[in-house]
HTML snippet that shows the backbone in 3Dmol.js (N, CA, C, O; Angstrom):
<script src="https://3Dmol.org/build/3Dmol-min.js"></script>
<div id="view" style="width:600px;height:400px;position:relative"></div>
<script>
const pdb = `
ATOM      1  N   MET A   1      31.184 -35.991  -6.521  1.00  0.00           N
ATOM      2  CA  MET A   1      32.047 -34.846  -6.225  1.00  0.00           C
ATOM      3  C   MET A   1      32.326 -34.024  -7.490  1.00  0.00           C
ATOM      4  O   MET A   1      32.295 -32.794  -7.453  1.00  0.00           O
ATOM      5  N   LEU A   2      32.595 -34.700  -8.593  1.00  0.00           N
ATOM      6  CA  LEU A   2      32.869 -33.993  -9.844  1.00  0.00           C
ATOM      7  C   LEU A   2      31.667 -33.161 -10.280  1.00  0.00           C
ATOM      8  O   LEU A   2      31.824 -32.041 -10.767  1.00  0.00           O
ATOM      9  N   ILE A   3      30.478 -33.708 -10.104  1.00  0.00           N
ATOM     10  CA  ILE A   3      29.275 -32.981 -10.524  1.00  0.00           C
ATOM     11  C   ILE A   3      29.075 -31.719  -9.678  1.00  0.00           C
ATOM     12  O   ILE A   3      28.581 -30.714 -10.189  1.00  0.00           O
ATOM     13  N   LYS A   4      29.449 -31.754  -8.405  1.00  0.00           N
ATOM     14  CA  LYS A   4      29.371 -30.554  -7.550  1.00  0.00           C
ATOM     15  C   LYS A   4      30.360 -29.492  -8.014  1.00  0.00           C
ATOM     16  O   LYS A   4      30.044 -28.302  -8.012  1.00  0.00           O
ATOM     17  N   ILE A   5      31.542 -29.912  -8.406  1.00  0.00           N
ATOM     18  CA  ILE A   5      32.549 -28.974  -8.912  1.00  0.00           C
ATOM     19  C   ILE A   5      32.055 -28.322 -10.203  1.00  0.00           C
ATOM     20  O   ILE A   5      32.202 -27.115 -10.395  1.00  0.00           O
ATOM     21  N   ILE A   6      31.468 -29.133 -11.083  1.00  0.00           N
ATOM     22  CA  ILE A   6      30.908 -28.589 -12.322  1.00  0.00           C
ATOM     23  C   ILE A   6      29.779 -27.616 -12.010  1.00  0.00           C
ATOM     24  O   ILE A   6      29.679 -26.560 -12.635  1.00  0.00           O
ATOM     25  N   ALA A   7      28.926 -27.963 -11.046  1.00  0.00           N
ATOM     26  CA  ALA A   7      27.825 -27.077 -10.653  1.00  0.00           C
ATOM     27  C   ALA A   7      28.353 -25.759 -10.094  1.00  0.00           C
ATOM     28  O   ALA A   7      27.830 -24.693 -10.419  1.00  0.00           O
ATOM     29  N   LEU A   8      29.377 -25.828  -9.263  1.00  0.00           N
ATOM     30  CA  LEU A   8      29.967 -24.614  -8.699  1.00  0.00           C
ATOM     31  C   LEU A   8      30.608 -23.748  -9.783  1.00  0.00           C
ATOM     32  O   LEU A   8      30.471 -22.525  -9.771  1.00  0.00           O
ATOM     33  N   LEU A   9      31.301 -24.382 -10.709  1.00  0.00           N
ATOM     34  CA  LEU A   9      31.912 -23.645 -11.809  1.00  0.00           C
ATOM     35  C   LEU A   9      30.837 -22.977 -12.678  1.00  0.00           C
ATOM     36  O   LEU A   9      30.957 -21.803 -13.031  1.00  0.00           O
ATOM     37  N   ALA A  10      29.801 -23.724 -13.014  1.00  0.00           N
ATOM     38  CA  ALA A  10      28.696 -23.168 -13.806  1.00  0.00           C
ATOM     39  C   ALA A  10      28.030 -22.011 -13.068  1.00  0.00           C
ATOM     40  O   ALA A  10      27.737 -20.977 -13.668  1.00  0.00           O
ATOM     41  N   ALA A  11      27.792 -22.181 -11.778  1.00  0.00           N
ATOM     42  CA  ALA A  11      27.157 -21.125 -10.977  1.00  0.00           C
ATOM     43  C   ALA A  11      28.032 -19.871 -10.952  1.00  0.00           C
ATOM     44  O   ALA A  11      27.528 -18.758 -11.106  1.00  0.00           O
ATOM     45  N   PHE A  12      29.329 -20.049 -10.762  1.00  0.00           N
ATOM     46  CA  PHE A  12      30.231 -18.901 -10.728  1.00  0.00           C
ATOM     47  C   PHE A  12      30.247 -18.165 -12.065  1.00  0.00           C
ATOM     48  O   PHE A  12      30.124 -16.941 -12.109  1.00  0.00           O
ATOM     49  N   LEU A  13      30.397 -18.913 -13.144  1.00  0.00           N
ATOM     50  CA  LEU A  13      30.497 -18.286 -14.465  1.00  0.00           C
ATOM     51  C   LEU A  13      29.212 -17.570 -14.873  1.00  0.00           C
ATOM     52  O   LEU A  13      29.261 -16.445 -15.371  1.00  0.00           O
ATOM     53  N   THR A  14      28.073 -18.208 -14.666  1.00  0.00           N
ATOM     54  CA  THR A  14      26.820 -17.559 -15.065  1.00  0.00           C
ATOM     55  C   THR A  14      26.452 -16.418 -14.117  1.00  0.00           C
ATOM     56  O   THR A  14      25.870 -15.417 -14.536  1.00  0.00           O
ATOM     57  N   SER A  15      26.789 -16.573 -12.856  1.00  0.00           N
ATOM     58  CA  SER A  15      26.436 -15.528 -11.886  1.00  0.00           C
ATOM     59  C   SER A  15      27.251 -14.259 -12.061  1.00  0.00           C
ATOM     60  O   SER A  15      26.757 -13.162 -11.800  1.00  0.00           O
ATOM     61  N   THR A  16      28.479 -14.396 -12.494  1.00  0.00           N
ATOM     62  CA  THR A  16      29.330 -13.219 -12.637  1.00  0.00           C
ATOM     63  C   THR A  16      29.304 -12.644 -14.048  1.00  0.00           C
ATOM     64  O   THR A  16      30.031 -11.695 -14.343  1.00  0.00           O
ATOM     65  N   GLY A  17      28.484 -13.201 -14.912  1.00  0.00           N
ATOM     66  CA  GLY A  17      28.443 -12.777 -16.308  1.00  0.00           C
ATOM     67  C   GLY A  17      28.077 -11.319 -16.531  1.00  0.00           C
ATOM     68  O   GLY A  17      28.535 -10.709 -17.497  1.00  0.00           O
ATOM     69  N   PHE A  18      27.256 -10.746 -15.648  1.00  0.00           N
ATOM     70  CA  PHE A  18      26.844  -9.356 -15.822  1.00  0.00           C
ATOM     71  C   PHE A  18      27.755  -8.361 -15.090  1.00  0.00           C
ATOM     72  O   PHE A  18      27.624  -7.151 -15.278  1.00  0.00           O
ATOM     73  N   VAL A  19      28.665  -8.857 -14.268  1.00  0.00           N
ATOM     74  CA  VAL A  19      29.540  -7.978 -13.490  1.00  0.00           C
ATOM     75  C   VAL A  19      30.386  -7.062 -14.381  1.00  0.00           C
ATOM     76  O   VAL A  19      30.477  -5.872 -14.083  1.00  0.00           O
ATOM     77  N   PRO A  20      31.013  -7.556 -15.463  1.00  0.00           N
ATOM     78  CA  PRO A  20      31.779  -6.638 -16.311  1.00  0.00           C
ATOM     79  C   PRO A  20      30.922  -5.507 -16.900  1.00  0.00           C
ATOM     80  O   PRO A  20      31.395  -4.381 -17.047  1.00  0.00           O
ATOM     81  N   GLN A  21      29.673  -5.810 -17.234  1.00  0.00           N
ATOM     82  CA  GLN A  21      28.779  -4.782 -17.775  1.00  0.00           C
ATOM     83  C   GLN A  21      28.449  -3.740 -16.707  1.00  0.00           C
ATOM     84  O   GLN A  21      28.365  -2.547 -17.000  1.00  0.00           O
ATOM     85  N   ILE A  22      28.263  -4.194 -15.477  1.00  0.00           N
ATOM     86  CA  ILE A  22      28.002  -3.262 -14.369  1.00  0.00           C
ATOM     87  C   ILE A  22      29.205  -2.356 -14.155  1.00  0.00           C
ATOM     88  O   ILE A  22      29.047  -1.143 -14.013  1.00  0.00           O
ATOM     89  N   ILE A  23      30.397  -2.922 -14.131  1.00  0.00           N
ATOM     90  CA  ILE A  23      31.612  -2.128 -13.946  1.00  0.00           C
ATOM     91  C   ILE A  23      31.747  -1.099 -15.061  1.00  0.00           C
ATOM     92  O   ILE A  23      32.001   0.077 -14.803  1.00  0.00           O
ATOM     93  N   LYS A  24      31.575  -1.548 -16.299  1.00  0.00           N
ATOM     94  CA  LYS A  24      31.671  -0.624 -17.434  1.00  0.00           C
ATOM     95  C   LYS A  24      30.595   0.460 -17.346  1.00  0.00           C
ATOM     96  O   LYS A  24      30.858   1.624 -17.647  1.00  0.00           O
ATOM     97  N   GLY A  25      29.394   0.079 -16.936  1.00  0.00           N
ATOM     98  CA  GLY A  25      28.311   1.053 -16.793  1.00  0.00           C
ATOM     99  C   GLY A  25      28.618   2.115 -15.748  1.00  0.00           C
ATOM    100  O   GLY A  25      28.351   3.298 -15.958  1.00  0.00           O
ATOM    101  N   PHE A  26      29.181   1.690 -14.619  1.00  0.00           N
ATOM    102  CA  PHE A  26      29.560   2.660 -13.583  1.00  0.00           C
ATOM    103  C   PHE A  26      30.672   3.582 -14.071  1.00  0.00           C
ATOM    104  O   PHE A  26      30.676   4.773 -13.759  1.00  0.00           O
ATOM    105  N   GLN A  27      31.606   3.038 -14.830  1.00  0.00           N
ATOM    106  CA  GLN A  27      32.725   3.846 -15.329  1.00  0.00           C
ATOM    107  C   GLN A  27      32.279   4.859 -16.388  1.00  0.00           C
ATOM    108  O   GLN A  27      32.705   6.014 -16.371  1.00  0.00           O
ATOM    109  N   THR A  28      31.427   4.419 -17.298  1.00  0.00           N
ATOM    110  CA  THR A  28      31.050   5.266 -18.442  1.00  0.00           C
ATOM    111  C   THR A  28      29.707   5.967 -18.264  1.00  0.00           C
ATOM    112  O   THR A  28      29.407   6.928 -18.973  1.00  0.00           O
ATOM    113  N   ARG A  29      28.898   5.490 -17.318  1.00  0.00           N
ATOM    114  CA  ARG A  29      27.531   5.985 -17.124  1.00  0.00           C
ATOM    115  C   ARG A  29      26.717   5.854 -18.421  1.00  0.00           C
ATOM    116  O   ARG A  29      25.822   6.653 -18.695  1.00  0.00           O
ATOM    117  N   HIS A  30      27.054   4.827 -19.206  1.00  0.00           N
ATOM    118  CA  HIS A  30      26.393   4.593 -20.481  1.00  0.00           C
ATOM    119  C   HIS A  30      25.960   3.127 -20.560  1.00  0.00           C
ATOM    120  O   HIS A  30      26.797   2.228 -20.653  1.00  0.00           O
ATOM    121  N   VAL A  31      24.658   2.897 -20.521  1.00  0.00           N
ATOM    122  CA  VAL A  31      24.115   1.542 -20.638  1.00  0.00           C
ATOM    123  C   VAL A  31      22.979   1.493 -21.668  1.00  0.00           C
ATOM    124  O   VAL A  31      22.134   0.599 -21.646  1.00  0.00           O
ATOM    125  N   LYS A  32      22.988   2.473 -22.561  1.00  0.00           N
ATOM    126  CA  LYS A  32      21.935   2.579 -23.568  1.00  0.00           C
ATOM    127  C   LYS A  32      21.833   1.317 -24.421  1.00  0.00           C
ATOM    128  O   LYS A  32      20.732   0.914 -24.794  1.00  0.00           O
ATOM    129  N   ASP A  33      22.952   0.697 -24.732  1.00  0.00           N
ATOM    130  CA  ASP A  33      22.959  -0.456 -25.620  1.00  0.00           C
ATOM    131  C   ASP A  33      22.603  -1.771 -24.928  1.00  0.00           C
ATOM    132  O   ASP A  33      22.510  -2.809 -25.584  1.00  0.00           O
ATOM    133  N   VAL A  34      22.406  -1.737 -23.629  1.00  0.00           N
ATOM    134  CA  VAL A  34      21.998  -2.939 -22.908  1.00  0.00           C
ATOM    135  C   VAL A  34      20.494  -3.117 -23.108  1.00  0.00           C
ATOM    136  O   VAL A  34      19.717  -2.193 -22.866  1.00  0.00           O
ATOM    137  N   SER A  35      20.092  -4.291 -23.544  1.00  0.00           N
ATOM    138  CA  SER A  35      18.687  -4.555 -23.838  1.00  0.00           C
ATOM    139  C   SER A  35      17.864  -4.722 -22.555  1.00  0.00           C
ATOM    140  O   SER A  35      18.141  -5.605 -21.744  1.00  0.00           O
ATOM    141  N   LEU A  36      16.860  -3.871 -22.382  1.00  0.00           N
ATOM    142  CA  LEU A  36      15.997  -3.955 -21.211  1.00  0.00           C
ATOM    143  C   LEU A  36      15.215  -5.266 -21.217  1.00  0.00           C
ATOM    144  O   LEU A  36      15.043  -5.875 -20.161  1.00  0.00           O
ATOM    145  N   MET A  37      14.738  -5.715 -22.379  1.00  0.00           N
ATOM    146  CA  MET A  37      13.986  -6.974 -22.443  1.00  0.00           C
ATOM    147  C   MET A  37      14.854  -8.162 -22.032  1.00  0.00           C
ATOM    148  O   MET A  37      14.378  -9.070 -21.351  1.00  0.00           O
ATOM    149  N   THR A  38      16.108  -8.158 -22.437  1.00  0.00           N
ATOM    150  CA  THR A  38      17.008  -9.228 -22.020  1.00  0.00           C
ATOM    151  C   THR A  38      17.148  -9.233 -20.509  1.00  0.00           C
ATOM    152  O   THR A  38      17.138 -10.293 -19.883  1.00  0.00           O
ATOM    153  N   LEU A  39      17.278  -8.053 -19.922  1.00  0.00           N
ATOM    154  CA  LEU A  39      17.408  -7.956 -18.472  1.00  0.00           C
ATOM    155  C   LEU A  39      16.147  -8.424 -17.763  1.00  0.00           C
ATOM    156  O   LEU A  39      16.229  -9.137 -16.763  1.00  0.00           O
ATOM    157  N   VAL A  40      14.989  -8.036 -18.264  1.00  0.00           N
ATOM    158  CA  VAL A  40      13.717  -8.444 -17.651  1.00  0.00           C
ATOM    159  C   VAL A  40      13.573  -9.971 -17.722  1.00  0.00           C
ATOM    160  O   VAL A  40      13.263 -10.612 -16.718  1.00  0.00           O
ATOM    161  N   PHE A  41      13.798 -10.546 -18.899  1.00  0.00           N
ATOM    162  CA  PHE A  41      13.675 -11.996 -19.052  1.00  0.00           C
ATOM    163  C   PHE A  41      14.658 -12.723 -18.135  1.00  0.00           C
ATOM    164  O   PHE A  41      14.303 -13.720 -17.505  1.00  0.00           O
ATOM    165  N   THR A  42      15.883 -12.226 -18.062  1.00  0.00           N
ATOM    166  CA  THR A  42      16.890 -12.861 -17.220  1.00  0.00           C
ATOM    167  C   THR A  42      16.535 -12.736 -15.744  1.00  0.00           C
ATOM    168  O   THR A  42      16.713 -13.688 -14.984  1.00  0.00           O
ATOM    169  N   ALA A  43      16.037 -11.579 -15.332  1.00  0.00           N
ATOM    170  CA  ALA A  43      15.642 -11.391 -13.933  1.00  0.00           C
ATOM    171  C   ALA A  43      14.510 -12.344 -13.555  1.00  0.00           C
ATOM    172  O   ALA A  43      14.567 -13.000 -12.515  1.00  0.00           O
ATOM    173  N   VAL A  44      13.501 -12.417 -14.385  1.00  0.00           N
ATOM    174  CA  VAL A  44      12.370 -13.310 -14.098  1.00  0.00           C
ATOM    175  C   VAL A  44      12.835 -14.772 -14.115  1.00  0.00           C
ATOM    176  O   VAL A  44      12.451 -15.560 -13.250  1.00  0.00           O
ATOM    177  N   GLY A  45      13.654 -15.125 -15.094  1.00  0.00           N
ATOM    178  CA  GLY A  45      14.159 -16.497 -15.177  1.00  0.00           C
ATOM    179  C   GLY A  45      14.987 -16.896 -13.974  1.00  0.00           C
ATOM    180  O   GLY A  45      14.812 -17.985 -13.428  1.00  0.00           O
ATOM    181  N   THR A  46      15.889 -16.020 -13.556  1.00  0.00           N
ATOM    182  CA  THR A  46      16.734 -16.357 -12.405  1.00  0.00           C
ATOM    183  C   THR A  46      15.932 -16.376 -11.109  1.00  0.00           C
ATOM    184  O   THR A  46      16.241 -17.144 -10.197  1.00  0.00           O
ATOM    185  N   PHE A  47      14.905 -15.536 -11.025  1.00  0.00           N
ATOM    186  CA  PHE A  47      14.020 -15.560  -9.857  1.00  0.00           C
ATOM    187  C   PHE A  47      13.303 -16.915  -9.788  1.00  0.00           C
ATOM    188  O   PHE A  47      13.198 -17.522  -8.722  1.00  0.00           O
ATOM    189  N   CYS A  48      12.815 -17.373 -10.938  1.00  0.00           N
ATOM    190  CA  CYS A  48      12.148 -18.681 -10.991  1.00  0.00           C
ATOM    191  C   CYS A  48      13.114 -19.810 -10.631  1.00  0.00           C
ATOM    192  O   CYS A  48      12.743 -20.742  -9.918  1.00  0.00           O
ATOM    193  N   TRP A  49      14.349 -19.727 -11.122  1.00  0.00           N
ATOM    194  CA  TRP A  49      15.350 -20.736 -10.776  1.00  0.00           C
ATOM    195  C   TRP A  49      15.627 -20.732  -9.273  1.00  0.00           C
ATOM    196  O   TRP A  49      15.812 -21.790  -8.671  1.00  0.00           O
ATOM    197  N   ALA A  50      15.655 -19.558  -8.674  1.00  0.00           N
ATOM    198  CA  ALA A  50      15.892 -19.479  -7.225  1.00  0.00           C
ATOM    199  C   ALA A  50      14.752 -20.161  -6.461  1.00  0.00           C
ATOM    200  O   ALA A  50      14.994 -20.890  -5.499  1.00  0.00           O
ATOM    201  N   ILE A  51      13.516 -19.922  -6.891  1.00  0.00           N
ATOM    202  CA  ILE A  51      12.372 -20.589  -6.257  1.00  0.00           C
ATOM    203  C   ILE A  51      12.512 -22.105  -6.401  1.00  0.00           C
ATOM    204  O   ILE A  51      12.281 -22.852  -5.450  1.00  0.00           O
ATOM    205  N   TYR A  52      12.886 -22.543  -7.584  1.00  0.00           N
ATOM    206  CA  TYR A  52      13.108 -23.967  -7.825  1.00  0.00           C
ATOM    207  C   TYR A  52      14.202 -24.506  -6.892  1.00  0.00           C
ATOM    208  O   TYR A  52      14.068 -25.588  -6.320  1.00  0.00           O
ATOM    209  N   GLY A  53      15.278 -23.737  -6.753  1.00  0.00           N
ATOM    210  CA  GLY A  53      16.353 -24.132  -5.848  1.00  0.00           C
ATOM    211  C   GLY A  53      15.873 -24.279  -4.415  1.00  0.00           C
ATOM    212  O   GLY A  53      16.276 -25.202  -3.706  1.00  0.00           O
ATOM    213  N   PHE A  54      14.995 -23.350  -3.987  1.00  0.00           N
ATOM    214  CA  PHE A  54      14.421 -23.442  -2.639  1.00  0.00           C
ATOM    215  C   PHE A  54      13.605 -24.725  -2.500  1.00  0.00           C
ATOM    216  O   PHE A  54      13.658 -25.387  -1.464  1.00  0.00           O
ATOM    217  N   SER A  55      12.850 -25.076  -3.541  1.00  0.00           N
ATOM    218  CA  SER A  55      12.025 -26.293  -3.469  1.00  0.00           C
ATOM    219  C   SER A  55      12.885 -27.546  -3.357  1.00  0.00           C
ATOM    220  O   SER A  55      12.467 -28.539  -2.761  1.00  0.00           O
ATOM    221  N   LEU A  56      14.085 -27.500  -3.929  1.00  0.00           N
ATOM    222  CA  LEU A  56      15.006 -28.634  -3.835  1.00  0.00           C
ATOM    223  C   LEU A  56      15.917 -28.559  -2.613  1.00  0.00           C
ATOM    224  O   LEU A  56      16.521 -29.557  -2.218  1.00  0.00           O
ATOM    225  N   GLY A  57      16.011 -27.369  -2.015  1.00  0.00           N
ATOM    226  CA  GLY A  57      16.954 -27.165  -0.927  1.00  0.00           C
ATOM    227  C   GLY A  57      18.395 -27.147  -1.418  1.00  0.00           C
ATOM    228  O   GLY A  57      19.310 -27.513  -0.680  1.00  0.00           O
ATOM    229  N   ASP A  58      18.598 -26.723  -2.661  1.00  0.00           N
ATOM    230  CA  ASP A  58      19.929 -26.717  -3.285  1.00  0.00           C
ATOM    231  C   ASP A  58      20.539 -25.318  -3.194  1.00  0.00           C
ATOM    232  O   ASP A  58      20.138 -24.404  -3.915  1.00  0.00           O
ATOM    233  N   MET A  59      21.508 -25.170  -2.304  1.00  0.00           N
ATOM    234  CA  MET A  59      22.100 -23.853  -2.061  1.00  0.00           C
ATOM    235  C   MET A  59      22.859 -23.313  -3.268  1.00  0.00           C
ATOM    236  O   MET A  59      22.924 -22.098  -3.453  1.00  0.00           O
ATOM    237  N   ILE A  60      23.433 -24.183  -4.092  1.00  0.00           N
ATOM    238  CA  ILE A  60      24.140 -23.696  -5.287  1.00  0.00           C
ATOM    239  C   ILE A  60      23.147 -23.000  -6.218  1.00  0.00           C
ATOM    240  O   ILE A  60      23.407 -21.894  -6.693  1.00  0.00           O
ATOM    241  N   ILE A  61      22.032 -23.638  -6.474  1.00  0.00           N
ATOM    242  CA  ILE A  61      21.016 -23.044  -7.350  1.00  0.00           C
ATOM    243  C   ILE A  61      20.459 -21.766  -6.732  1.00  0.00           C
ATOM    244  O   ILE A  61      20.299 -20.756  -7.417  1.00  0.00           O
ATOM    245  N   ILE A  62      20.169 -21.814  -5.455  1.00  0.00           N
ATOM    246  CA  ILE A  62      19.579 -20.658  -4.767  1.00  0.00           C
ATOM    247  C   ILE A  62      20.524 -19.453  -4.819  1.00  0.00           C
ATOM    248  O   ILE A  62      20.138 -18.384  -5.293  1.00  0.00           O
ATOM    249  N   LEU A  63      21.749 -19.621  -4.340  1.00  0.00           N
ATOM    250  CA  LEU A  63      22.679 -18.495  -4.234  1.00  0.00           C
ATOM    251  C   LEU A  63      23.100 -17.959  -5.598  1.00  0.00           C
ATOM    252  O   LEU A  63      23.182 -16.747  -5.799  1.00  0.00           O
ATOM    253  N   ALA A  64      23.365 -18.868  -6.529  1.00  0.00           N
ATOM    254  CA  ALA A  64      23.775 -18.424  -7.862  1.00  0.00           C
ATOM    255  C   ALA A  64      22.686 -17.576  -8.516  1.00  0.00           C
ATOM    256  O   ALA A  64      22.983 -16.549  -9.127  1.00  0.00           O
ATOM    257  N   ASN A  65      21.457 -17.989  -8.394  1.00  0.00           N
ATOM    258  CA  ASN A  65      20.382 -17.270  -9.058  1.00  0.00           C
ATOM    259  C   ASN A  65      19.958 -16.008  -8.324  1.00  0.00           C
ATOM    260  O   ASN A  65      19.537 -15.043  -8.963  1.00  0.00           O
ATOM    261  N   ILE A  66      20.057 -15.991  -7.013  1.00  0.00           N
ATOM    262  CA  ILE A  66      19.807 -14.746  -6.281  1.00  0.00           C
ATOM    263  C   ILE A  66      20.872 -13.713  -6.644  1.00  0.00           C
ATOM    264  O   ILE A  66      20.554 -12.545  -6.865  1.00  0.00           O
ATOM    265  N   PHE A  67      22.132 -14.139  -6.706  1.00  0.00           N
ATOM    266  CA  PHE A  67      23.208 -13.218  -7.079  1.00  0.00           C
ATOM    267  C   PHE A  67      23.005 -12.699  -8.498  1.00  0.00           C
ATOM    268  O   PHE A  67      23.102 -11.497  -8.742  1.00  0.00           O
ATOM    269  N   THR A  68      22.721 -13.609  -9.437  1.00  0.00           N
ATOM    270  CA  THR A  68      22.521 -13.202 -10.829  1.00  0.00           C
ATOM    271  C   THR A  68      21.341 -12.250 -10.946  1.00  0.00           C
ATOM    272  O   THR A  68      21.437 -11.228 -11.625  1.00  0.00           O
ATOM    273  N   CYS A  69      20.233 -12.570 -10.298  1.00  0.00           N
ATOM    274  CA  CYS A  69      19.058 -11.695 -10.333  1.00  0.00           C
ATOM    275  C   CYS A  69      19.412 -10.316  -9.775  1.00  0.00           C
ATOM    276  O   CYS A  69      18.951  -9.300 -10.296  1.00  0.00           O
ATOM    277  N   SER A  70      20.213 -10.278  -8.739  1.00  0.00           N
ATOM    278  CA  SER A  70      20.628  -8.999  -8.147  1.00  0.00           C
ATOM    279  C   SER A  70      21.459  -8.170  -9.128  1.00  0.00           C
ATOM    280  O   SER A  70      21.267  -6.959  -9.240  1.00  0.00           O
ATOM    281  N   THR A  71      22.379  -8.822  -9.835  1.00  0.00           N
ATOM    282  CA  THR A  71      23.196  -8.068 -10.792  1.00  0.00           C
ATOM    283  C   THR A  71      22.337  -7.539 -11.936  1.00  0.00           C
ATOM    284  O   THR A  71      22.571  -6.440 -12.439  1.00  0.00           O
ATOM    285  N   VAL A  72      21.351  -8.317 -12.341  1.00  0.00           N
ATOM    286  CA  VAL A  72      20.456  -7.876 -13.419  1.00  0.00           C
ATOM    287  C   VAL A  72      19.614  -6.688 -12.949  1.00  0.00           C
ATOM    288  O   VAL A  72      19.408  -5.736 -13.702  1.00  0.00           O
ATOM    289  N   ILE A  73      19.138  -6.741 -11.731  1.00  0.00           N
ATOM    290  CA  ILE A  73      18.357  -5.615 -11.180  1.00  0.00           C
ATOM    291  C   ILE A  73      19.229  -4.365 -11.104  1.00  0.00           C
ATOM    292  O   ILE A  73      18.756  -3.266 -11.395  1.00  0.00           O
ATOM    293  N   ILE A  74      20.488  -4.517 -10.717  1.00  0.00           N
ATOM    294  CA  ILE A  74      21.406  -3.373 -10.694  1.00  0.00           C
ATOM    295  C   ILE A  74      21.524  -2.764 -12.086  1.00  0.00           C
ATOM    296  O   ILE A  74      21.475  -1.543 -12.235  1.00  0.00           O
ATOM    297  N   LEU A  75      21.681  -3.604 -13.104  1.00  0.00           N
ATOM    298  CA  LEU A  75      21.764  -3.092 -14.479  1.00  0.00           C
ATOM    299  C   LEU A  75      20.474  -2.392 -14.898  1.00  0.00           C
ATOM    300  O   LEU A  75      20.520  -1.366 -15.578  1.00  0.00           O
ATOM    301  N   MET A  76      19.325  -2.934 -14.500  1.00  0.00           N
ATOM    302  CA  MET A  76      18.051  -2.274 -14.825  1.00  0.00           C
ATOM    303  C   MET A  76      17.974  -0.899 -14.165  1.00  0.00           C
ATOM    304  O   MET A  76      17.533   0.070 -14.784  1.00  0.00           O
ATOM    305  N   LEU A  77      18.399  -0.820 -12.919  1.00  0.00           N
ATOM    306  CA  LEU A  77      18.401   0.465 -12.219  1.00  0.00           C
ATOM    307  C   LEU A  77      19.360   1.445 -12.890  1.00  0.00           C
ATOM    308  O   LEU A  77      19.056   2.631 -13.016  1.00  0.00           O
ATOM    309  N   MET A  78      20.516   0.945 -13.319  1.00  0.00           N
ATOM    310  CA  MET A  78      21.482   1.803 -14.014  1.00  0.00           C
ATOM    311  C   MET A  78      20.872   2.328 -15.314  1.00  0.00           C
ATOM    312  O   MET A  78      21.078   3.486 -15.679  1.00  0.00           O
ATOM    313  N   LYS A  79      20.125   1.476 -16.005  1.00  0.00           N
ATOM    314  CA  LYS A  79      19.481   1.900 -17.245  1.00  0.00           C
ATOM    315  C   LYS A  79      18.501   3.036 -16.989  1.00  0.00           C
ATOM    316  O   LYS A  79      18.393   3.965 -17.789  1.00  0.00           O
ATOM    317  N   ILE A  80      17.792   2.957 -15.876  1.00  0.00           N
ATOM    318  CA  ILE A  80      16.854   4.016 -15.507  1.00  0.00           C
ATOM    319  C   ILE A  80      17.602   5.275 -15.068  1.00  0.00           C
ATOM    320  O   ILE A  80      17.277   6.376 -15.513  1.00  0.00           O
ATOM    321  N   LEU A  81      18.589   5.121 -14.208  1.00  0.00           N
ATOM    322  CA  LEU A  81      19.300   6.273 -13.656  1.00  0.00           C
ATOM    323  C   LEU A  81      20.188   6.980 -14.665  1.00  0.00           C
ATOM    324  O   LEU A  81      20.333   8.201 -14.609  1.00  0.00           O
ATOM    325  N   TYR A  82      20.789   6.225 -15.595  1.00  0.00           N
ATOM    326  CA  TYR A  82      21.719   6.820 -16.561  1.00  0.00           C
ATOM    327  C   TYR A  82      21.061   7.111 -17.898  1.00  0.00           C
ATOM    328  O   TYR A  82      21.746   7.356 -18.891  1.00  0.00           O
ATOM    329  N   ARG A  83      19.767   7.087 -17.925  1.00  0.00           N
ATOM    330  CA  ARG A  83      19.012   7.357 -19.153  1.00  0.00           C
ATOM    331  C   ARG A  83      19.387   8.718 -19.699  1.00  0.00           C
ATOM    332  O   ARG A  83      19.458   9.695 -18.953  1.00  0.00           O
ATOM    333  N   GLN A  84      19.628   8.786 -21.000  1.00  0.00           N
ATOM    334  CA  GLN A  84      19.998  10.046 -21.638  1.00  0.00           C
ATOM    335  C   GLN A  84      18.746  10.863 -21.933  1.00  0.00           C
ATOM    336  O   GLN A  84      17.780  10.343 -22.492  1.00  0.00           O
ATOM    337  N   ALA A  85      18.760  12.119 -21.565  1.00  0.00           N
ATOM    338  CA  ALA A  85      17.611  13.002 -21.758  1.00  0.00           C
ATOM    339  C   ALA A  85      17.477  13.424 -23.220  1.00  0.00           C
ATOM    340  O   ALA A  85      16.561  14.170 -23.566  1.00  0.00           O
TER     341      ALA A  85
END
`;
const viewer = $3Dmol.createViewer("view");
viewer.addModel(pdb, "pdb");
viewer.setStyle({}, {cartoon: {color: "spectrum"}});
viewer.zoomTo();
viewer.render();
</script>
């Protein structure tokens, strides 16, 4: 039971890590300083973790990584849309 609680806490913390950056990006329309390579690596990594979660049938791994990958994709889109001319 304790290990599930730790897993849920870890999933929550890592999954919501990009949310403050998304909020700030929407408010300021400025995401120039966000590293595109970091976002790409994180998106690919979390996608791979989600596949791994599917192979194990572990919903914590699956949902946490799908959510994280989604937030990273949102940041990538913001980087494209808010690009300074």
